[in-house]
C-alpha positions as CSV (number, residue, x, y, z in Angstrom):
1,M,-42.7,147.1,133.1
2,K,-42.7,144.1,130.7
3,R,-39.5,142.2,130.3
4,N,-38.4,138.9,129.0
5,N,-37.3,136.3,131.5
6,P,-34.4,134.4,129.9
7,F,-35.5,131.1,131.5
8,I,-39.0,131.3,130.2
9,T,-37.7,132.4,126.8
10,R,-35.4,129.4,126.7
11,V,-38.2,127.0,127.5
12,C,-40.4,128.6,124.9
13,L,-37.7,128.7,122.2
14,I,-39.5,125.9,120.5
15,A,-42.0,128.8,121.1
16,L,-42.3,125.6,122.1
17,M,-42.8,127.1,118.9
18,A,-46.3,125.7,118.6
19,C,-48.8,127.1,116.2
20,S,-51.1,129.5,118.1
21,L,-54.6,129.7,116.8
22,T,-57.8,131.0,118.3
23,V,-61.2,129.2,118.4
24,H,-64.3,129.9,120.4
25,A,-64.8,127.7,123.4
26,E,-68.2,126.4,124.4
27,N,-68.5,129.2,126.9
28,G,-68.2,131.7,124.2
29,S,-64.7,133.0,125.2
30,S,-61.7,133.0,122.9
31,T,-59.3,130.2,123.8
32,P,-55.9,129.8,122.1
33,V,-55.3,126.3,120.7
34,H,-51.7,125.3,120.2
35,F,-50.5,122.5,117.9
36,L,-47.2,121.6,116.5
37,I,-46.6,121.4,112.7
38,G,-43.9,118.8,112.0
39,G,-42.3,116.5,109.6
40,D,-40.0,113.5,109.5
41,L,-36.4,114.7,108.9
42,S,-34.6,111.4,109.6
43,M,-33.1,111.0,106.2
44,A,-31.7,114.6,105.9
45,T,-28.1,113.5,106.0
46,Y,-28.7,110.8,103.4
47,M,-30.4,113.3,101.0
48,E,-27.6,115.8,101.5
49,D,-24.9,113.2,100.8
50,W,-26.7,112.6,97.5
51,G,-26.4,116.3,96.7
52,T,-30.1,116.8,96.8
53,K,-31.0,120.5,96.4
54,F,-33.8,122.1,98.5
55,C,-35.0,125.6,97.6
56,Y,-37.1,128.5,98.9
57,A,-40.1,129.6,96.9
58,D,-38.0,132.1,95.0
59,G,-35.7,129.4,93.7
60,T,-32.8,130.2,96.1
61,S,-31.3,127.0,97.4
62,G,-30.6,126.5,101.1
63,D,-30.2,124.2,104.1
64,V,-33.3,122.1,104.4
65,F,-33.7,122.9,108.1
66,D,-33.5,126.7,107.4
67,I,-36.2,126.3,104.8
68,L,-38.5,124.3,106.9
69,Q,-38.1,126.6,109.8
70,A,-38.8,129.6,107.6
71,Y,-42.0,128.0,106.5
72,G,-43.4,127.2,109.9
73,V,-42.2,123.7,110.7
74,T,-41.9,123.5,114.5
75,L,-41.5,119.8,115.2
76,A,-38.9,117.4,113.8
77,R,-39.6,113.7,113.9
78,L,-36.3,111.7,114.1
79,R,-36.7,107.9,113.8
80,M,-33.6,106.0,115.0
81,Y,-32.5,102.5,114.3
82,N,-30.2,100.5,116.6
83,K,-27.6,99.5,114.0
84,P,-29.0,100.4,110.5
85,G,-27.6,98.4,107.6
86,T,-27.9,95.1,109.4
87,P,-29.7,92.6,107.1
88,I,-33.1,91.1,107.9
89,T,-35.0,88.4,106.0
90,K,-38.5,88.7,104.6
91,G,-39.5,85.5,102.9
92,N,-36.9,84.7,100.2
93,E,-35.5,88.2,100.2
94,I,-33.0,90.1,102.4
95,Y,-33.4,93.8,103.2
96,R,-31.5,96.5,105.0
97,T,-31.9,100.2,105.5
98,P,-29.8,102.4,103.2
99,L,-26.3,101.9,104.6
100,I,-24.2,104.3,102.7
101,S,-24.6,106.9,100.0
102,A,-23.8,105.8,96.4
103,R,-21.0,108.3,96.6
104,Y,-19.3,106.0,99.1
105,W,-19.9,102.5,97.7
106,G,-17.2,100.2,99.0
107,G,-16.3,102.6,101.7
108,N,-17.3,103.4,105.3
109,G,-20.1,105.9,104.9
110,T,-22.7,107.3,107.4
111,L,-25.0,104.9,109.1
112,Y,-28.1,106.9,108.2
113,A,-30.7,107.2,110.9
114,G,-28.4,105.5,113.3
115,P,-27.6,106.8,116.8
116,E,-24.8,109.2,115.8
117,D,-26.6,110.6,112.8
118,I,-29.8,111.2,114.9
119,L,-27.7,113.0,117.6
120,S,-26.4,115.3,114.8
121,L,-29.9,115.9,113.4
122,A,-31.3,116.6,116.8
123,A,-28.7,119.3,117.3
124,R,-29.7,120.9,114.0
125,A,-33.4,120.7,114.9
126,K,-32.8,122.5,118.3
127,A,-30.7,125.1,116.6
128,H,-33.7,125.8,114.4
129,H,-36.0,126.1,117.4
130,M,-37.9,122.9,116.6
131,A,-39.3,120.5,119.2
132,I,-38.2,116.9,118.7
133,C,-40.2,113.7,118.5
134,L,-37.7,110.9,118.8
135,S,-39.0,107.6,117.4
136,I,-36.9,104.8,118.9
137,Y,-37.5,101.9,116.5
138,L,-35.9,99.2,118.8
139,S,-34.8,97.5,115.6
140,D,-32.1,97.6,112.9
141,F,-34.7,97.9,110.2
142,W,-38.0,99.5,109.5
143,T,-40.8,98.3,111.8
144,G,-44.5,98.5,111.4
145,A,-47.6,96.5,112.6
146,A,-46.7,92.8,112.1
147,E,-43.0,93.4,111.5
148,Q,-41.1,94.2,114.7
149,Y,-37.5,93.0,114.2
150,I,-35.4,92.4,117.3
151,P,-32.0,94.1,116.9
152,A,-29.2,91.7,116.0
153,D,-27.3,92.8,119.1
154,W,-30.1,91.4,121.2
155,A,-30.5,88.2,119.2
156,N,-29.2,86.1,122.1
157,A,-32.0,87.1,124.5
158,T,-33.8,84.0,125.7
159,S,-36.5,85.6,127.8
160,T,-38.8,88.6,127.9
161,Q,-36.9,89.7,131.0
162,A,-33.6,89.7,129.2
163,L,-35.1,91.5,126.3
164,G,-36.6,94.1,128.6
165,D,-33.2,94.7,130.3
166,S,-31.7,95.3,126.8
167,V,-34.5,97.8,126.1
168,Y,-34.1,99.7,129.3
169,N,-30.3,99.9,129.1
170,Y,-30.2,100.9,125.5
171,V,-33.0,103.6,125.8
172,Y,-31.6,105.0,129.0
173,R,-28.1,105.3,127.7
174,Y,-29.2,107.0,124.5
175,M,-31.7,109.4,126.2
176,S,-28.9,110.3,128.6
177,R,-26.8,111.3,125.6
178,M,-29.6,113.4,124.2
179,V,-30.0,115.2,127.5
180,A,-26.2,115.7,127.8
181,Q,-26.1,117.2,124.4
182,G,-28.9,119.6,125.3
183,T,-31.4,118.0,122.9
184,A,-33.7,116.2,125.2
185,P,-36.7,115.3,123.1
186,E,-40.1,116.8,124.0
187,Y,-41.7,113.6,122.7
188,V,-40.5,110.0,122.4
189,S,-42.4,107.3,120.6
190,V,-41.6,103.7,121.6
191,G,-41.4,101.8,118.3
192,N,-43.3,102.6,115.1
193,E,-46.9,101.6,114.4
194,T,-46.8,99.0,117.2
195,N,-50.3,97.6,116.6
196,Y,-49.3,94.1,117.9
197,G,-46.5,95.1,120.3
198,I,-42.8,95.3,119.8
199,L,-39.8,93.0,119.5
200,F,-41.3,89.8,118.2
201,N,-39.6,89.0,114.9
202,T,-36.0,87.8,114.6
203,T,-33.7,89.0,111.9
204,N,-34.6,85.8,110.0
205,G,-38.2,86.7,110.0
206,T,-39.4,84.1,112.5
207,R,-41.4,84.9,115.6
208,V,-40.2,84.4,119.1
209,S,-42.1,83.0,122.0
210,Y,-41.2,86.0,124.3
211,G,-41.3,89.5,122.9
212,G,-44.4,91.7,122.8
213,H,-47.6,90.6,121.2
214,T,-51.1,91.8,121.8
215,D,-52.0,88.1,122.3
216,N,-49.5,88.1,125.1
217,I,-50.4,91.4,126.8
218,A,-48.2,90.8,129.8
219,N,-45.1,90.8,127.6
220,T,-46.3,93.7,125.5
221,V,-46.9,95.9,128.6
222,F,-43.6,94.7,130.2
223,L,-41.5,95.8,127.3
224,F,-43.4,99.1,126.8
225,N,-43.0,99.9,130.5
226,K,-39.2,99.1,130.3
227,A,-38.8,101.8,127.6
228,Y,-41.1,104.2,129.4
229,D,-39.2,103.9,132.7
230,A,-35.8,104.4,130.9
231,I,-37.1,107.5,129.1
232,K,-38.4,109.1,132.3
233,A,-35.3,108.2,134.3
234,A,-33.2,110.1,131.8
235,S,-35.6,112.9,130.8
236,P,-38.7,113.2,133.1
237,S,-40.3,115.9,131.0
238,S,-40.3,113.9,127.8
239,Q,-43.8,112.8,126.8
240,V,-44.0,109.1,125.8
241,I,-46.1,108.1,122.8
242,I,-47.3,104.7,121.8
243,H,-48.0,104.8,118.0
244,H,-50.7,102.8,116.3
245,S,-51.0,102.7,112.5
246,Y,-54.7,103.6,112.6
247,G,-55.7,107.2,113.1
248,D,-58.9,107.5,111.1
249,A,-62.6,106.9,111.4
250,G,-62.4,103.5,109.7
251,K,-60.6,101.7,112.5
252,I,-61.7,103.5,115.7
253,A,-62.9,100.3,117.5
254,I,-59.6,98.4,116.8
255,C,-57.5,101.3,118.0
256,R,-59.6,101.9,121.1
257,S,-59.4,98.2,122.0
258,F,-55.6,98.2,121.7
259,F,-55.1,101.2,123.9
260,Q,-57.7,100.1,126.4
261,K,-56.0,96.7,126.7
262,L,-52.7,98.4,127.4
263,K,-54.2,100.8,130.0
264,N,-56.1,98.0,131.7
265,N,-52.9,96.0,132.1
266,G,-50.8,98.8,133.6
267,C,-49.0,100.2,130.6
268,R,-47.5,103.6,131.1
269,F,-47.6,106.2,128.3
270,D,-48.6,109.9,128.0
271,I,-49.9,110.3,124.5
272,V,-51.9,108.3,121.9
273,G,-50.2,108.3,118.5
274,G,-51.8,107.5,115.2
275,S,-51.1,107.6,111.5
276,Y,-53.6,109.4,109.3
277,Y,-53.6,109.3,105.5
278,P,-56.7,109.8,103.3
279,H,-55.5,106.9,101.1
280,W,-55.4,104.5,104.0
281,A,-58.5,105.9,105.7
282,T,-60.4,105.0,102.5
283,Q,-58.8,101.5,102.5
284,H,-59.9,101.1,106.1
285,G,-63.5,101.7,105.1
286,A,-63.9,105.2,106.7
287,A,-67.1,106.8,105.7
288,D,-65.3,110.1,105.9
289,A,-61.6,110.0,105.0
290,T,-61.1,113.7,105.3
291,P,-59.7,115.5,108.4
292,T,-63.2,115.7,109.8
293,G,-63.2,111.9,109.9
294,M,-59.9,111.9,111.7
295,L,-61.4,114.2,114.3
296,A,-63.9,111.4,115.1
297,W,-61.0,109.1,115.8
298,A,-59.3,111.7,118.0
299,A,-62.5,112.4,119.9
300,D,-62.9,108.7,120.6
301,M,-59.4,108.4,121.9
302,K,-60.0,111.4,124.2
303,Q,-63.2,109.9,125.6
304,S,-62.1,106.3,125.9
305,I,-58.4,106.5,126.7
306,G,-58.2,110.0,128.3
307,K,-54.9,110.9,126.7
308,P,-53.8,113.7,124.4
309,V,-53.3,112.7,120.7
310,M,-50.3,113.2,118.4
311,I,-50.8,112.6,114.6
312,M,-47.6,110.8,114.0
313,E,-47.9,110.6,110.2
314,V,-49.8,112.5,107.5
315,G,-49.3,112.3,103.8
316,Y,-50.9,113.3,100.5
317,S,-49.8,112.8,96.8
318,W,-49.2,116.0,95.0
319,D,-48.6,114.2,91.7
320,P,-50.6,111.2,90.3
321,Y,-47.4,109.4,89.5
322,K,-43.9,109.1,90.9
323,C,-41.0,110.8,89.1
324,P,-40.3,109.8,85.4
325,A,-37.2,107.8,86.4
326,R,-39.3,105.4,88.5
327,N,-41.1,102.6,86.6
328,G,-41.4,104.8,83.5
329,G,-43.2,107.5,85.4
330,N,-46.5,105.5,85.5
331,W,-46.6,104.2,89.1
332,Q,-48.8,105.9,91.6
333,G,-46.6,105.1,94.5
334,Q,-47.6,104.1,98.0
335,L,-50.6,106.3,98.5
336,G,-52.3,105.8,95.2
337,L,-54.6,108.7,94.5
338,N,-55.3,109.9,98.0
339,G,-58.3,107.7,98.7
340,S,-61.5,109.6,98.5
341,Y,-59.8,112.7,97.2
342,N,-59.8,113.0,93.4
343,E,-57.1,115.6,93.0
344,A,-53.5,114.6,93.1
345,S,-51.9,118.0,92.6
346,E,-50.0,120.7,94.3
347,D,-53.2,122.6,94.9
348,G,-54.9,119.5,96.1
349,Q,-52.2,118.8,98.6
350,K,-52.4,122.4,99.9
351,A,-56.2,122.2,100.3
352,F,-55.8,119.0,102.2
353,I,-53.2,120.5,104.6
354,H,-55.4,123.6,105.0
355,A,-58.4,121.3,105.9
356,L,-56.1,119.4,108.4
357,H,-55.1,122.7,110.1
358,E,-58.7,123.8,110.3
359,A,-59.7,120.5,111.8
360,I,-56.9,120.4,114.4
361,Q,-57.6,123.9,115.6
362,T,-61.0,122.8,116.8
363,D,-59.7,120.0,119.0
364,T,-57.6,121.1,122.0
365,N,-56.7,117.4,122.6
366,I,-54.5,117.1,119.5
367,V,-50.9,118.1,120.3
368,G,-49.9,118.3,116.6
369,Y,-49.0,116.4,113.5
370,M,-45.9,115.3,111.5
371,Y,-45.8,115.0,107.7
372,W,-44.3,111.9,106.3
373,D,-42.0,112.3,104.5
374,P,-41.5,115.9,103.5
375,I,-37.9,115.7,102.2
376,F,-37.4,112.2,100.7
377,V,-37.4,113.3,97.1
378,D,-36.2,111.9,93.9
379,Q,-34.2,114.5,92.1
380,K,-32.3,114.8,88.8
381,H,-28.6,115.5,89.4
382,G,-27.5,118.7,87.7
383,N,-27.5,118.5,83.9
384,E,-26.6,114.8,83.9
385,N,-29.1,112.3,82.6
386,W,-29.6,110.3,85.8
387,W,-31.6,110.6,89.0
388,N,-30.5,110.2,92.6
389,N,-31.0,106.6,93.5
390,V,-32.7,107.4,96.9
391,C,-34.4,104.3,98.3
392,W,-36.2,103.3,101.5
393,A,-34.2,100.1,101.6
394,E,-31.6,98.0,99.9
395,K,-32.6,94.6,98.7
396,Y,-30.8,91.3,97.9
397,S,-32.8,88.7,96.1
398,G,-30.3,85.9,96.8
399,S,-29.9,85.0,93.2
400,G,-27.5,87.9,92.4
401,T,-24.3,89.1,93.9
402,T,-25.1,92.7,94.8
403,W,-27.6,94.7,96.8
404,W,-30.0,96.7,94.7
405,N,-32.3,99.6,95.2
406,D,-35.9,98.9,96.3
407,G,-37.1,102.2,95.2
408,N,-38.7,105.3,96.8
409,V,-42.4,104.8,97.1
410,I,-43.2,108.3,98.4
411,S,-41.4,110.7,96.0
412,N,-44.7,112.1,94.9
413,T,-46.0,112.8,98.5
414,T,-43.2,115.1,99.7
415,L,-43.3,118.8,100.4
416,F,-40.7,119.5,97.6
417,D,-40.9,118.7,93.9
418,Y,-38.4,116.8,91.8
419,T,-36.4,120.0,91.2
420,G,-36.2,120.9,94.9
421,M,-38.8,123.6,94.8
422,P,-41.1,123.8,97.8
423,L,-44.8,123.0,97.2
424,K,-47.7,125.3,98.2
425,A,-48.7,123.1,101.1
426,L,-45.3,124.2,102.7
427,Y,-44.5,127.7,101.6
428,E,-48.1,129.0,101.6
429,E,-50.3,126.9,103.9
430,M,-47.8,125.8,106.6
431,A,-46.1,129.2,106.4
432,S,-49.4,130.9,107.1
433,R,-49.6,129.2,110.5
434,K,-46.1,130.1,111.5
435,P,-46.0,131.2,115.2
436,E,-44.4,134.4,116.5
437,G,-40.8,134.1,117.5
438,P,-39.6,133.8,121.1
439,T,-38.3,137.3,121.1
440,E,-41.9,138.6,121.2
441,L,-42.8,136.8,124.4
442,T,-44.3,139.0,127.1
443,V,-44.1,136.6,130.1
444,S,-42.7,138.2,133.3
445,P,-42.9,135.6,136.1
446,D,-42.1,136.5,139.7
447,E,-38.5,136.7,140.7
448,G,-37.1,133.5,142.2
449,I,-39.0,131.1,140.0
450,Q,-36.5,128.5,138.9
451,R,-38.6,125.9,137.2
452,V,-41.0,125.9,134.3
453,E,-42.9,122.8,133.4
454,K,-45.0,121.7,130.4
455,V,-48.3,120.3,131.7
456,F,-51.5,118.9,130.2
457,D,-54.3,120.5,132.0
458,G,-57.9,120.0,130.9
459,N,-56.5,118.4,127.7
460,R,-54.6,121.6,126.8
461,L,-50.8,122.0,126.8
462,Y,-49.6,124.8,129.1
463,L,-46.5,126.1,130.7
464,L,-46.6,126.0,134.5
465,C,-44.4,128.6,136.3
466,G,-44.8,128.5,140.0
467,D,-48.5,128.8,140.6
468,K,-49.1,130.7,137.3
469,R,-50.1,129.2,134.0
470,Y,-49.0,130.5,130.6
471,T,-49.9,129.7,127.0
472,L,-47.0,128.3,125.0
473,D,-46.5,131.7,123.4
474,G,-46.1,133.3,126.8
475,R,-49.5,134.8,127.7
476,L,-50.6,134.7,131.3
477,I,-53.8,132.6,131.8
478,P,-56.1,134.2,134.3
């Protein structure tokens, strides 16, 4: 008799809700390949406070988490700043993350993508059966490659050891809160696009002599390991990701060198993370900027680093230009015209995501991908002649007296259009890969089994229950 075991069902609620596809292995047998379809949902509260509308394909408006779940999104990336809204200096200008919604200027609004907001979003993600990838920025502001701003609260650190202690204590306390809330993240990335390490810019933009740099590999590894140890101490099953900004065929050698240098110096991590955009792949000189070229990068990471791969960021422009309210409607935005792809359209975006899915299903080493940013839309507000002033940062030139909007560079790369309608890449292509729900599981493990673990075995992700292995959707593996 088949029956559902409540524990295995609970573990699989995120069915680990991975996408279950079938490919033919080299031995000719059919092998299920599982990968997660995700997106960055960090600014959901911010968008909702603006009154942004999100809709199903039939035009019915709804909660953005409900809509994404309905269309097959199984992984939520949540990027967390230490104390968002703290100013940092870049040259002659000062920036900060969006501190409060325009509805609350002059008041005490939500610290968007701050610790409390991310806890709330994590609870919503779990309630929608999504796995979580927590990106701990270890900064008050956006970080990436050469900009890794030390949080203002840690500004008095005078050594790498002191900085490492701050990292460990902060990460451990926050991960413990996630665990206590019942939202322990399946994946945790340490920093964002950490090509040169972490924690080496002050809030005034200068570099420190400690901190993590790839030209000081000991400091880099020390700080990464502090974060790794804190994550594992609080949540041993969470898989730790180190995220490089290169995830395409144009920068394989540089990416390989970075991760090999970390490994050779004792850095602890579980998954290689990379960002993949056709636009940037073309800029990097990739001969093939399509998902097939991305597979060449993933294959190299598997062979040279021996770790599973997570595609941390993916994006494609569905419109040649950003919304009419931005720069007169004639600015291409951050991604230009998608690199080697000629078509910046809704159908072009759908075709790209389809090709991405087809590519990933051939590579059992790729855990999944996360779209960036599916929900950060510019949207006209009702019948009024103005647009929501959503922005990635607030900027102060120093010559004026107020902060001003530094724009939204990705409003034409989202998964919703300017009216809140979902695009075909979401409601057709992603929805077509939607996995079966957890109520359809058929696993019936032996009585007395108390522990189920996720394990990577032969570069595939499995559930281990006693001495038996199961696919993520609950099928016994002979």
